[in-house]
N, C-alpha and C positions, 0 to 999 in steps of 0.2 A: 612874610615877604610878598605873597600874592596880594594881600590887602593893601600894602603900600604901593604895589604896582597899579592896582585899581585907582587908588587915590591920585597918584601921579598922572595916570592916563586921563582921568577926568579933569585934572588941572591943565594939562597940555591941550586937550581937545574938548572944550566945553560943549560942542555940538553932540558929542557922544552922551554926555549927561542929559542933554535936552531930549535926545532920542529915547533914552531909558525912561525919563519922566513921562514922556508921551505914551509910552507903553503901559504905564501904571494905572491911569484913570484915578479912582478914588484914593489910592495909596500915595498919591503924589505929595500931599503936604508933609507927611511924615519923613519922606526921603528928602524933600527940599530942606526941611529943618536940619536933618543930619548932614546934608551937603554944605549948608551954610556954616555949620560949626565944625567942619571936618578938619582934623589935624592928624599928623602922623601917629600921635598917641592914641587917637580914636579911630584909626583906619579900620581895625577889625570890627568895631561896632557899626561903622558906616556900611561896610560890606554885608554884615549880618542884616541890617535894616533893609538894605536894597534887596537882598535875597528873599527875606520874609515877605516884603511887600510884593515882589514879583510872583512869588508862590500864591499869595492871596489873589492877585489880579488874574492869574491863570485859572485858579479854581473858580473864581466868579464867572469867567468867560467860558470855561470848558467843562467844569466839574459839576457834581451833584450839589444842589443848593444846601442840603443838610451838611455836607462835608465842608463846604465853604463857610457856613455859619459857625460850625464847631472850630474850624481853624482860626477864624477871627476872634471867637469868644475866649480862646485860651490866652490871648494877649495880656489880660489883666492878672494872670496868675504866674507866680514865680516858679512853680514846679512843672516840669514837662509832664504832660498827660493829665493835668488837673483842669477840669472844666466845670462851668457853672451848671446848675440844674436847669431843666426846661429845654434842653436841646433834643432834637429828634435822633437820639442814639440808636434806637431800634432800626430806623431806616438805614443808618450807616452800617450797622452790623449786617443787615439783610442784603445789602448790595455786595457783600464779600462772602456770603454763604454760597457754597457750590449748589447749583441747580441741575439736577440730573433727571 
């Protein structure tokens, strides 16, 4: 239901979609494609795409670069938690280790 509400709100108020796209920066093309093909059947996929791209934009803006890189790298993998080699995983683990 919530995904359908998002889709309908974006259709009623296109300026809300433009404001969201402005917030994304580099993630914009992916969401623009999802919006262009959005239907009620695909509303859940649309909202998922919007959420993931917003997470990525916020990590780019406010997060650790290693975490942002790992977040984006997982996009090509079907299983959650599967990442390619070559990421700075030690840095990610170290930032969560308690320092006393």
